LOTOR-526342 format. One line per 10 residues: their letters; for each residue x, y, z of N, C-alpha, C. Coordinates in Angstrom, 3 decimals. Layout:
REM LOTOR-526342
a	X,Y,Z,X,Y,Z,X,Y,Z; ...
This chain:
REM LOTOR-526342
xxxxxxxxxx	118.079,-132.974,149.121,119.496,-133.047,148.768,120.270,-132.042,149.619; 121.346,-132.488,150.206,122.146,-131.579,151.033,122.885,-130.587,150.154; 123.271,-129.490,150.753,123.969,-128.438,150.027,125.384,-128.920,149.706; 125.708,-129.149,148.417,127.014,-129.689,148.059,128.159,-128.730,148.336; 127.880,-127.436,148.453,128.956,-126.472,148.640,129.474,-126.448,150.067; 128.821,-127.165,150.995,129.268,-127.198,152.386,130.261,-128.327,152.650; 130.699,-129.012,151.622,131.596,-130.146,151.801,132.898,-129.881,151.051; 133.981,-130.524,151.514,135.273,-130.378,150.848,135.270,-131.294,149.632; 134.750,-130.813,148.526,134.494,-131.637,147.355,134.821,-130.902,146.078; 134.382,-131.476,144.995,134.499,-130.877,143.674,133.912,-129.470,143.672
xxxxxxxxxx	132.861,-129.243,144.459,132.192,-127.941,144.471,133.074,-126.853,145.082; 133.804,-127.182,146.113,134.738,-126.210,146.690,135.882,-125.928,145.724; 136.340,-126.942,145.014,137.410,-126.733,144.025,136.905,-125.841,142.887; 135.664,-126.036,142.470,135.083,-125.194,141.424,135.018,-123.745,141.900; 134.506,-123.546,143.111,134.360,-122.189,143.629,135.719,-121.508,143.784; 136.755,-122.291,144.027,138.108,-121.751,144.145,138.735,-121.474,142.779; 138.024,-121.832,141.703,138.515,-121.557,140.361,139.402,-122.630,139.777; 139.412,-123.823,140.385,140.201,-124.915,139.822,139.505,-125.458,138.579; 140.263,-125.917,137.583,139.649,-126.466,136.375,138.733,-127.660,136.700; 137.655,-127.755,135.949,136.698,-128.859,136.089,136.928,-129.827,134.947
xxxxxxxxxx	137.265,-131.076,135.305,137.567,-132.091,134.298,136.574,-133.244,134.403; 136.220,-133.797,133.259,135.262,-134.907,133.233,135.802,-136.161,133.906; 137.125,-136.288,134.026,137.689,-137.475,134.681,137.828,-137.297,136.195; 137.325,-136.183,136.727,137.341,-135.975,138.178,136.502,-137.074,138.826; 137.008,-137.718,139.892,136.266,-138.805,140.534,134.887,-138.381,141.065; 134.687,-137.081,141.289,133.403,-136.599,141.800,132.553,-135.939,140.718; 132.914,-136.115,139.457,132.191,-135.454,138.369,130.711,-135.840,138.348; 130.390,-137.048,138.729,128.983,-137.487,138.745,128.162,-136.647,139.729; 128.747,-136.291,140.861,128.042,-135.428,141.828,127.751,-134.066,141.209; 128.708,-133.542,140.461,128.504,-132.289,139.753,127.342,-132.436,138.767
xxxxxxxxxx	127.334,-133.500,137.998,126.266,-133.742,137.033,124.899,-133.808,137.686; 124.824,-134.442,138.846,123.553,-134.526,139.584,123.087,-133.140,140.027; 124.008,-132.323,140.506,123.652,-130.972,140.958,123.153,-130.128,139.789; 123.794,-130.240,138.636,123.370,-129.491,137.454,121.986,-129.954,137.001; 121.759,-131.257,136.990,120.447,-131.781,136.584,119.349,-131.259,137.506; 119.612,-131.213,138.796,118.638,-130.691,139.759,118.345,-129.219,139.484; 119.401,-128.442,139.254,119.227,-127.017,138.990,118.430,-126.791,137.717; 118.741,-127.507,136.666,118.018,-127.343,135.402,116.538,-127.647,135.596; 116.231,-128.680,136.373,114.831,-129.001,136.655,114.157,-127.863,137.422; 114.813,-127.360,138.463,114.234,-126.272,139.262,114.048,-124.996,138.442
xxxxxxxxxx	115.012,-124.680,137.579,114.909,-123.492,136.738,113.753,-123.640,135.755; 113.614,-124.817,135.170,112.514,-125.068,134.239,111.177,-124.896,134.940; 111.048,-125.458,136.138,109.807,-125.320,136.909,109.537,-123.857,137.258; 110.576,-123.135,137.688,110.413,-121.733,138.049,109.917,-120.925,136.856; 110.537,-121.108,135.700,110.172,-120.330,134.523,108.794,-120.700,133.983; 108.370,-121.945,134.187,107.072,-122.396,133.664,105.903,-122.019,134.563; 106.161,-121.897,135.862,105.015,-121.775,136.770,105.007,-120.539,137.656; 106.035,-119.735,137.622,106.098,-118.585,138.527,104.938,-117.627,138.256; 104.234,-117.272,139.330,103.057,-116.422,139.230,103.342,-114.967,139.608; 104.559,-114.618,139.885,104.903,-113.250,140.244,106.314,-113.184,140.780
xxxxxxxxxx	106.777,-111.950,141.041,108.164,-111.767,141.468,108.442,-112.392,142.830; 107.437,-112.449,143.709,107.654,-113.085,145.015,107.911,-114.575,144.856; 107.146,-115.225,143.977,107.347,-116.655,143.748,108.694,-116.921,143.079; 109.062,-116.075,142.118,110.373,-116.226,141.469,111.469,-116.084,142.514; 111.359,-115.095,143.379,112.366,-114.868,144.429,112.479,-116.109,145.322; 111.343,-116.682,145.700,111.357,-117.875,146.538,111.987,-119.068,145.859; 111.635,-119.283,144.606,112.213,-120.412,143.866,113.702,-120.195,143.603; 114.074,-118.944,143.322,115.488,-118.644,143.107,116.281,-118.824,144.403; 115.668,-118.533,145.536,116.319,-118.797,146.831,116.599,-120.287,146.987; 115.661,-121.117,146.542,115.860,-122.567,146.595,116.998,-122.993,145.671
xxxxxxxxxx	117.043,-122.412,144.487,118.086,-122.754,143.516,119.462,-122.336,144.022; 119.569,-121.133,144.586,120.874,-120.623,145.027,121.287,-121.152,146.393; 120.310,-121.611,147.166,120.605,-122.076,148.516,120.782,-120.947,149.509; 120.437,-119.715,149.111,120.504,-118.555,150.003,119.225,-117.743,149.830; 118.811,-117.092,150.884,117.599,-116.275,150.845,117.847,-115.022,150.010; 117.017,-114.825,148.985,117.101,-113.627,148.155,116.311,-112.527,148.868; 116.920,-111.373,149.074,116.292,-110.277,149.797,115.007,-109.824,149.093; 114.009,-109.430,149.880,112.713,-109.019,149.338,112.800,-107.766,148.471; 113.882,-107.023,148.559,114.052,-105.823,147.731,114.580,-106.156,146.333; 114.944,-107.405,146.092,115.501,-107.833,144.814,114.412,-108.408,143.923
xxxxxxxxxx	114.446,-108.039,142.650,113.444,-108.488,141.684,114.130,-109.176,140.514; 113.631,-110.358,140.159,114.124,-111.098,139.002,112.912,-111.437,138.135; 112.937,-110.994,136.876,111.861,-111.311,135.942,112.192,-112.593,135.191; 111.261,-113.539,135.145,111.495,-114.734,134.349,111.286,-114.454,132.862; 111.824,-115.260,131.976,112.625,-116.416,132.341,114.024,-115.998,132.797; 114.574,-116.800,133.670,115.926,-116.626,134.185,116.606,-117.985,134.072; 117.859,-118.000,133.646,118.554,-119.262,133.410,119.863,-119.325,134.195; 120.133,-120.490,134.742,121.425,-120.773,135.364,121.697,-122.264,135.218; 122.972,-122.633,135.174,123.326,-124.043,135.031,123.720,-124.693,136.356; 123.984,-123.906,137.384,124.366,-124.472,138.687,123.602,-123.800,139.816
xxxxxxxxxx	123.640,-122.488,139.882,122.823,-121.732,140.828,123.413,-121.532,142.206; 124.152,-122.478,142.706,124.646,-122.411,144.085,125.751,-121.392,144.298; 126.323,-120.866,143.210,127.399,-119.888,143.346,126.953,-118.476,142.963; 125.636,-118.249,142.898,125.102,-116.911,142.637,124.822,-116.235,143.970; 125.338,-115.017,144.129,125.100,-114.209,145.332,124.512,-112.875,144.908; 123.272,-112.613,145.331,122.581,-111.385,144.963,122.435,-110.482,146.171; 122.781,-109.221,146.021,122.645,-108.242,147.079,121.221,-107.732,147.202; 121.085,-106.612,147.876,119.779,-105.980,148.081,119.498,-104.997,146.950; 118.202,-104.844,146.660,117.757,-103.851,145.690,118.358,-104.100,144.303; 118.486,-105.374,143.952,118.988,-105.775,142.640,117.788,-105.961,141.713
xxxxxxxxxx	117.936,-105.561,140.453,116.907,-105.804,139.447,117.531,-106.561,138.291; 116.937,-107.709,137.945,117.390,-108.531,136.818,116.212,-108.701,135.876; 116.347,-108.196,134.657,115.270,-108.217,133.689,115.160,-109.583,132.999; 114.223,-109.707,132.074,113.883,-110.967,131.402,115.058,-111.610,130.671; 115.057,-112.940,130.653,115.899,-113.765,129.781,117.398,-113.624,130.029; 117.782,-113.400,131.279,119.209,-113.363,131.613,119.718,-114.775,131.875; 120.999,-114.985,131.619,121.623,-116.286,131.793,122.896,-116.118,132.627; 122.923,-116.775,133.788,124.074,-116.726,134.691,124.705,-118.118,134.730; 125.844,-118.297,134.082,126.559,-119.568,134.129,127.567,-119.480,135.267; 127.205,-120.076,136.391,127.913,-119.855,137.653,128.657,-121.086,138.163
xxxxxxxxxx	129.433,-121.729,137.319,130.257,-122.820,137.839,131.363,-122.286,138.733; 131.592,-120.987,138.698,132.394,-120.259,139.662,131.506,-119.119,140.163; 131.901,-118.429,141.182,131.028,-117.466,141.862,130.666,-116.259,141.005; 129.385,-115.897,141.032,128.881,-114.643,140.483,128.341,-113.853,141.664; 128.944,-112.695,141.923,128.523,-111.834,143.024,127.942,-110.555,142.442; 126.678,-110.298,142.770,125.999,-109.079,142.353,125.755,-108.278,143.630; 126.421,-107.145,143.773,126.282,-106.344,144.988,124.981,-105.528,144.957; 124.743,-104.749,145.992,123.511,-103.975,146.151,123.313,-102.955,145.030; 122.026,-102.698,144.736,121.603,-101.625,143.821,122.088,-101.790,142.385; 122.286,-103.028,141.962,122.712,-103.304,140.589,121.476,-103.485,139.708
xxxxxxxxxx	121.543,-102.964,138.484,120.480,-103.139,137.503,121.051,-103.915,136.322; 120.333,-104.973,135.926,120.773,-105.823,134.824,119.649,-105.892,133.794; 119.953,-105.459,132.566,118.966,-105.421,131.501,118.622,-106.800,130.971; 117.658,-106.872,130.033,117.237,-108.158,129.477,118.341,-108.812,128.645; 118.318,-110.120,128.642,119.203,-110.954,127.814,120.682,-110.756,128.113; 121.008,-110.397,129.338,122.410,-110.264,129.748,122.953,-111.650,130.088; 124.200,-111.908,129.699,124.877,-113.172,129.994,126.068,-112.913,130.903; 126.109,-113.618,132.039,127.272,-113.606,132.925,127.842,-115.013,132.895; 129.080,-115.149,132.431,129.651,-116.463,132.138,130.971,-116.624,132.872; 131.014,-117.550,133.836,132.232,-117.763,134.623,133.100,-118.883,134.062
xxxxxxxxxx	132.715,-119.450,132.957,133.431,-120.623,132.456,133.938,-120.427,131.037; 135.036,-121.107,130.748,135.679,-121.056,129.449,136.334,-122.414,129.217; 136.977,-122.592,128.083,137.663,-123.847,127.766,139.070,-123.545,127.274; 140.008,-124.480,127.474,141.373,-124.275,126.983,141.419,-124.188,125.456; 142.423,-123.506,124.944,142.620,-123.423,123.495,143.082,-124.752,122.909; 143.822,-125.536,123.687,144.361,-126.812,123.236,143.221,-127.789,122.944; 143.053,-128.231,121.679,141.952,-129.132,121.337,141.946,-130.434,122.136; 143.106,-130.906,122.550,143.163,-132.171,123.293,142.630,-132.032,124.715; 142.470,-130.787,125.193,141.990,-130.542,126.564,140.704,-129.707,126.553; 140.039,-129.631,125.422,138.900,-128.728,125.239,137.714,-129.047,126.133
xxxxxxxxxx	137.562,-130.283,126.621,136.419,-130.607,127.484,136.615,-130.133,128.920; 137.832,-129.712,129.260,138.073,-129.135,130.585,137.389,-127.776,130.645; 136.847,-127.442,131.808,136.201,-126.147,131.993,137.081,-125.302,132.909; 137.483,-124.119,132.420,138.281,-123.173,133.190,137.328,-122.202,133.882; 137.553,-121.931,135.152,136.592,-121.186,135.954,137.214,-119.939,136.579; 136.508,-118.800,136.427,136.921,-117.547,137.065,135.664,-116.802,137.505; 135.686,-116.193,138.690,134.499,-115.508,139.208,134.199,-114.204,138.483; 132.959,-113.758,138.644,132.515,-112.449,138.164,131.991,-111.676,139.364; 132.339,-110.391,139.440,131.833,-109.510,140.496,131.254,-108.267,139.830; 130.015,-107.931,140.204,129.389,-106.687,139.750,129.206,-105.836,141.004
xxxxxxxxxx	129.949,-104.743,141.086,129.964,-103.883,142.271,128.702,-103.018,142.372; 128.548,-102.430,143.553,127.377,-101.608,143.883,127.033,-100.585,142.800; 125.724,-100.486,142.565,125.158,-99.431,141.737,125.588,-99.490,140.274; 126.069,-100.639,139.820,126.414,-100.791,138.408,125.146,-101.061,137.604; 125.220,-100.786,136.313,124.104,-101.020,135.403,124.661,-101.733,134.183; 124.083,-102.893,133.870,124.498,-103.668,132.703,123.355,-103.628,131.695; 123.625,-103.073,130.518,122.605,-102.877,129.501,122.211,-104.157,128.790; 121.088,-104.086,128.086,120.486,-105.223,127.392,121.478,-105.941,126.485; 121.468,-107.260,126.572,122.254,-108.085,125.672,123.750,-108.068,125.893; 124.217,-107.460,126.961,125.657,-107.447,127.240,126.106,-108.832,127.712
xxxxxxxxxx	127.366,-109.131,127.483,127.967,-110.385,127.935,129.194,-110.052,128.779; 129.222,-110.617,129.993,130.354,-110.437,130.903,131.087,-111.773,130.954; 132.367,-111.768,130.617,133.157,-112.999,130.514,133.861,-113.344,131.832; 134.423,-114.554,131.915,135.039,-115.019,133.166,136.123,-114.093,133.703; 136.133,-113.931,135.034,137.179,-113.197,135.720,136.993,-111.698,135.763; 135.877,-111.182,135.259,135.669,-109.744,135.150,135.028,-109.185,136.417; 135.489,-108.004,136.824,134.839,-107.210,137.870,134.332,-105.929,137.226; 133.049,-105.649,137.427,132.438,-104.412,136.961,132.475,-103.451,138.143; 133.143,-102.318,137.993,133.353,-101.372,139.083,132.089,-100.666,139.544; 132.146,-100.145,140.750,131.036,-99.426,141.365,130.584,-98.272,140.481
xxxxxxxxxx	129.273,-98.116,140.347,128.612,-97.050,139.582,128.837,-97.118,138.077; 129.486,-98.156,137.580,129.797,-98.233,136.153,128.600,-98.670,135.337; 128.680,-98.388,134.044,127.641,-98.766,133.094,128.291,-99.581,131.979; 127.673,-100.725,131.676,128.063,-101.534,130.528,126.975,-101.322,129.480; 127.351,-100.771,128.331,126.381,-100.451,127.284,125.744,-101.714,126.721; 124.542,-101.554,126.193,123.831,-102.663,125.563,124.699,-103.302,124.493; 124.719,-104.638,124.483,125.437,-105.393,123.472,126.934,-105.500,123.662; 127.481,-104.885,124.691,128.929,-104.939,124.915,129.360,-106.350,125.311; 130.587,-106.683,124.958,131.210,-107.933,125.411,132.401,-107.530,126.271; 132.297,-107.825,127.575,133.284,-107.349,128.542,134.247,-108.488,128.885
xxxxxxxxxx	135.508,-108.309,128.484,136.523,-109.326,128.721,137.588,-108.880,129.717; 137.506,-107.608,130.158,138.457,-107.051,131.135,137.697,-106.303,132.210; 138.341,-106.117,133.350,137.714,-105.369,134.438,137.295,-103.979,133.970; 136.175,-103.523,134.513,135.646,-102.197,134.208,135.929,-101.309,135.417; 136.670,-100.207,135.234,136.951,-99.319,136.370,135.665,-98.709,136.927; 135.685,-98.354,138.189,134.548,-97.669,138.817,134.258,-96.372,138.075; 132.980,-96.009,138.065,132.546,-94.706,137.528,132.900,-94.486,136.069; 132.756,-95.533,135.263,133.009,-95.415,133.828,131.864,-96.036,133.046; 131.817,-95.719,131.754,130.901,-96.358,130.810,131.769,-97.117,129.823; 131.445,-98.395,129.595,132.149,-99.183,128.585,131.156,-99.597,127.511
xxxxxxxxxx	131.654,-99.720,126.286,130.812,-100.108,125.158,131.675,-100.832,124.131; 131.025,-101.623,123.282,131.692,-102.241,122.149,132.078,-103.675,122.370; 132.710,-104.216,121.297,133.177,-105.599,121.280,134.605,-105.600,120.763; 135.603,-105.825,121.619,135.484,-105.937,123.076,135.201,-104.566,123.697; 134.630,-104.588,124.867,134.238,-103.340,125.545,135.462,-102.504,125.904; 135.316,-101.198,125.691,136.352,-100.232,126.050,135.696,-99.056,126.751; 136.450,-98.381,127.587,135.934,-97.206,128.284,135.641,-96.109,127.255; 134.400,-95.595,127.278,134.017,-94.527,126.362,133.683,-93.232,127.089; 133.545,-93.326,128.428,133.193,-92.139,129.192,133.516,-92.370,130.656; 133.891,-91.272,131.336,134.061,-91.299,132.780,132.903,-90.549,133.398
x	132.341,-91.115,134.446,131.183,-90.496,135.103,131.626,-89.537,136.185
């Protein structure tokens, strides 16, 4: 299957943050890409024999070579995969879920604890339009640390050297060199 993100299609509109609607004439192509990713993720989680194999399979899912300094522990979940960008020396612990219908960028030296959720998608409040998917990117800057069970919501940037406490729900940008905690997450300390 050719890389769908290299064409002027629904995939480029998604990456640009345009709403995804089921009545889009190219929605079937999106569905095919998601089905392929789900199959590859299932195979990766069921059969990976070590971090090198996970890295290789994740490179296939994302369509980009994952650097050998990056470690991802399975199980790892994603619904699209092609919009995940991982830097060097990244560590992603068990049972993380990256919903990347818009871009998720993880810069160098980032540590992500177990069961962390990065979610680039949301839905409108209007019940008549609830099946539309609203898309905003997530960026995790260099040397950030996201604690176990934290959830990062659409459109959020986690600043350089920042820490997101375990269990936090982050709905706003996190300034560089800070610690955020709680639901919703708030700055509790400056580093």
